[in-house]
C-alpha distance (Angstrom), angle and dihedral (degrees) to the residues before:
residue distance angle dihedral
X1 . . .
X2 3.75 . .
X3 3.79 88.1 .
X4 3.80 92.6 63.0
X5 3.83 94.5 54.9
X6 3.81 116.5 88.7
X7 3.73 117.9 -117.5
X8 3.84 117.1 -94.0
X9 3.74 114.8 -98.4
X10 3.86 112.0 -98.9
X11 3.84 91.7 -120.9
X12 3.75 94.9 65.9
X13 3.79 97.7 67.5
X14 3.78 89.7 44.6
X15 3.78 91.9 52.4
X16 3.80 91.5 48.3
X17 3.83 90.5 50.0
X18 3.82 92.7 48.0
X19 3.84 90.1 49.1
X20 3.77 91.5 51.0
X21 3.85 90.9 45.7
X22 3.77 92.0 51.0
X23 3.73 91.8 50.0
X24 3.79 93.3 49.7
X25 3.84 92.1 48.8
X26 3.78 89.5 49.9
X27 3.78 91.5 56.5
X28 3.79 95.0 57.5
X29 3.84 96.4 93.0
X30 3.82 110.0 121.4
X31 3.76 114.2 -106.8
X32 3.85 117.0 -131.9
X33 3.76 112.9 -106.4
X34 3.78 122.6 -142.5
X35 3.77 113.4 -97.5
X36 3.74 97.7 -122.0
X37 3.75 126.6 -2.8
X38 3.85 130.0 -178.9
X39 3.85 96.2 -91.7
X40 3.82 94.3 47.8
X41 3.86 91.2 44.9
X42 3.77 89.0 53.5
X43 3.80 89.6 50.2
X44 3.82 91.2 52.2
X45 3.79 93.0 48.7
X46 3.78 91.8 46.5
X47 3.88 91.2 51.5
X48 3.81 92.3 48.8
X49 3.82 93.3 48.5
X50 3.80 90.5 46.9
X51 3.83 90.3 52.9
X52 3.77 92.1 53.5
X53 3.77 97.3 42.9
X54 3.78 92.8 46.9
X55 3.81 90.8 54.0
X56 3.83 90.9 49.4
X57 3.80 94.7 46.7
X58 3.82 94.9 47.0
X59 3.81 93.8 45.2
X60 3.81 93.2 45.9
X61 3.83 92.4 45.3
X62 3.81 92.7 50.6
X63 3.77 90.4 47.0
X64 3.79 92.4 48.0
X65 3.81 93.1 49.0
X66 3.82 92.9 48.0
X67 3.84 89.8 47.8
X68 3.80 91.2 54.9
X69 3.77 93.6 43.9
X70 3.85 95.7 45.3
X71 3.80 99.0 30.7
X72 3.81 94.6 -127.4
X73 3.81 97.3 130.1
X74 3.11 121.0 -157.5
X75 3.79 104.1 -3.7
X76 3.79 100.6 82.0
X77 3.79 91.3 42.2
X78 3.84 89.7 57.5
X79 3.79 93.8 44.1
X80 3.78 95.4 48.5
X81 3.81 92.0 42.4
X82 3.81 88.6 56.9
X83 3.85 90.6 46.1
X84 3.82 88.7 49.5
X85 3.76 91.0 51.1
X86 3.85 89.1 50.5
X87 3.79 90.5 49.2
X88 3.80 91.4 48.4
X89 3.85 91.9 50.8
X90 3.81 89.9 48.2
X91 3.82 89.6 53.0
X92 3.73 92.1 48.4
X93 3.85 92.0 52.2
X94 3.83 90.0 47.0
X95 3.82 92.2 49.4
X96 3.76 91.8 46.2
X97 3.82 91.9 51.4
X98 3.87 89.7 50.2
X99 3.81 91.4 51.0
X100 3.77 91.7 49.3
X101 3.83 91.9 47.4
X102 3.81 92.6 56.3
X103 3.85 98.5 65.3
X104 3.85 90.6 42.1
X105 3.83 89.4 54.3
X106 3.86 90.7 49.1
X107 3.75 90.0 48.9
X108 3.82 92.1 52.2
X109 3.82 90.0 48.4
X110 3.78 89.7 54.4
X111 3.83 91.5 48.6
X112 3.79 91.4 50.8
X113 3.77 92.7 50.8
X114 3.77 93.6 55.1
């Protein structure tokens, strides 16, 4: 039975392809992402905690090593632990400012496009 039917005109497959291609190109608009979901909030918290802990560990480690080397136990440990805490807090503030600046820059880009 298929032998008796005439072959399809060559324009029909081209038209179907062009229609599918136009549809696919029309769907490429970026979809808005939610501002802050659970997984990205966890990433933010993890980064901030890592900034603080690393400052404390590095400061405490340097103070401990200097105390052992110079024999000034526990004074340099205390001093460098406090300096490490200050460095960790500074890093947290800097990271938080960077994170706040990213949505503002995206908002400005959207306003400039319109």
